[in-house]
N, C-alpha and C positions, 0 to 999 in steps of 0.2 A: 540654390537647397543652402549654401551653407548660412548664407544668407539673409534668407528667413528664416532656418532651426534660428537663428543666431536673434532675430527678432520677436520669435517667438516663449524665446528663454525670456529676452529681456521684457515683454510682458506676464508671461508666467512667473516674475518675481517684484511682481508689480510693478513694471515700465511704463507708460503713457506718452502714444501718441502726439502728436500736433499737428497731423499735415499727410492729408492722405496719402505722398505720394510714398512717405515709413510703412503704411499698409500691406499687408502680403496676403494675394488673393482670399483667403481664407476667412482672415479675417475680416475684409470687406463685406463677403457674403451677410457673415454674421451682421455685424457692425449696423446694414442696412438692414440685411430684416427686423430687426427693434429696432428703429429710426421708425420702419412701415407700418410697425404694430401698433405702432406709438401716434402716429401723424391720422391712420384714420382708425383708430379711440381717437382718438383727440372730434375731427372733423365728424365722426361718426355722435359722439355723445352731443356737440352742441349743436347739428340737426337736430335731434332726440330736443335738446333744451330749447330750441327756439319754438316747439311744440309749446311748449309746457308755459311759458310765459305768460299767451290766451288762458290757461288753464288758474294763473294763480288769482285771487281774491280779492286782494289787493294793492294799490300800488305799489308798499314798500319789497309784495314779491315776486311783482313786478320787475321791477330794481334790477333785483337781487335773481330770477330765470336772464335777462337779459347780461348779464352781470356776466354768469357764468359760458350766458352766449357767445360771448363775443371773448373772453379771454379763452377759453377753450382755444376756440377756430384761431384768436394767437397764434396759442404757442404750439396749435400743427404747422406755420407760416413760420414759426424762429425755428424747427428742428429738417423740418421742409429745405429751411435753406441751405443748414448741413446735407444734407443729401446729392440737393448744386453743387457744392463743392466737391461728391467724388462724381460727377455727370448726369445724377438725375432731372428729366425737362421737365420742372418745378410747375409752366406752366399746362403740359400737358396731361400731368400729374394731379393736377387738384381735380381736371374734367372727367376722369377715368372710371368712377366707380359714382356710384346714387345713392352718397351718404344717410341719407333719410330712410330707405329702404327696411324696413326692417320685417319677420320674421310675424307669424299667426299667434297671434298671446297664449294660447295653447301649447304653440309648438314645446317638448322636450329637450329639456338646458343640455348640456355637455360644453364637451373644450373645446370642440373646434369650429372651425372659424367653417364659414355658406361662402357662398360668389368666390367672387374675384381679390377682396379687398383687407384688408390682415386684423382688421380692426377686430376682437379680441371678440369672442364671441357672446358676453352681454353686450353688448353692442347690437345687436342684433334684435334685440324682443325690445318690444311697442310699452311707451309711456300708456298711460292712463289715468287723469287726471288728476288734480295735487297731491296729494296723497301721497298716490303711486307715483309722483319724479320726489318726492321729498326725501321719503324710505330709498328710492336707491340714491338718491344723492349722496344719504346720507353710511347707505353703505358704502359702496362704490368711488365713494369720498374719502374716507378710511384706508378703504387696497389703493387709492389711490396714494395716499399716500409712506406705503409701506412699498408700492417695489419704485413710489421717484428714491426712498432714502438706496437704493440700493439701486434705483438710474443716476443717482450723483457719485459715483463711484465706479462708472464706467470708464475704463479703459484709453478713448480717446477722450484724450482735454476739451477743446472745445467744446464735447457734447456733453459734457457734465458741466460744465460753466451753464452753460441751458438750462437739465432742467435741474442744478441751484436756485437756481430764476425760480424756476415754472413753477419750484415745490411749496413757497411761503402762498401762492393766492390757492397752487390745485388745497392746499392748508384750511384757505379762507372758505373759499366753496363748501367743503363737506362743516365746517363751524356754520358759513350762510343755512346748512339742509341741516342740523342741530336745533338751530334756532325754528323753521319751521314745522321742525316732528314734533319742538315739548311747544306748539303752540295748539298743536290738532287732537296733540295729544290729553287737553285739558277739561273737551269733553267726552261720555262716554261713544258719540257713535266716532270722535274720529280715531276713538282710540281701538276703535274694532276696525274703522278702511287701514289704520297705520298696517296691525298685528298679524294681516291678512298680504298687506305689502310684502311685511319680510318677510311672511314664508313663503311669494313669491320668487320675489331679489332675495337672502338669502344664500342660494346653491348659487347660483347666476351667478352672484357673484365670486362665491368659494370658489367657482369652476373656471376664473379667471387667471387662480394663480398656478394653472398646468396641471400635471400629471407627477406625482408625487415621486416618485425616479422618472428621468430627463435625462435619457444622449446625450441634447441641446446643449444639456445647463451645463454638461463634463467640456464640452470641451467650447463654449464664451466662458466660463472661468477660469483654463485653461490660458486665454491670451485677456485672460485680465476684466472678462464682459461682466461676469459674477459671477459675485460673491456670496449670497446668500440663499443655500439649494430652495425648490420652491418648497415643500410641506414647514422650513423656517419661518418662511414670510406668512405659510397661509398661518401658522398655528399664531403669529404675534399677530394678524385680525384676526382673527376668530378673540382672541381675549381682548381688544381695543373692542369691536363689535357688544361681546356679554358686559363688558364697562358701560357703555353709552349706553345698549336698553335696560341694565339692569334703573340707571339712575330713573330712566322716566318707565322702570315698573315694566317692560314690555318684555321683561326674557318671559 
């Protein structure tokens, strides 16, 4: 108990762990939960964009959707490898869920996960066409940037290093989305479609930041796994979204 408390004090003061051997049981549980959420979200996101490849209107757009599909799966593999260090059967894990499964389009949005995987709730909803896929990518890409800035400070060193490597690639995904959205909104018809998709996806992406007041956040903050409250992260995302949409006259 004394040793565990000493480690918790170390983490609370900004300490970093580098091996599963030193991780207290509750720390391991929270860390595994965070990694599972990321892996499942990336696999579900990759599965969704695999369908979007065939929505793409031209070769350049097909390449962009293919890149996002590939790299999200690669990001999941990187974090899953660290889960393997903690004893996860990585081969079995990959086959446990249907990553392409989605709710009906009209299902109510909320922050609750559905089913047995740990994907963020936004990845339970289906993409409908190219404009819809681009809008979702822009909004979720900005959210991923905020979330990865937080995850890159996680107190488990090997995982933080992976997240720091993933962040620039996810940022490029968001840039590809903005390029696509600019092209789409060049016509009145495209602008109308984009605004309808924004109205659909914006509250669903917002829900991915979780409840403003979270007991889990307090626990994770004590372990150095979190540093920024949910409400502050969501506010940062909302500011970025407003700027992007204003630049395209979509507010």
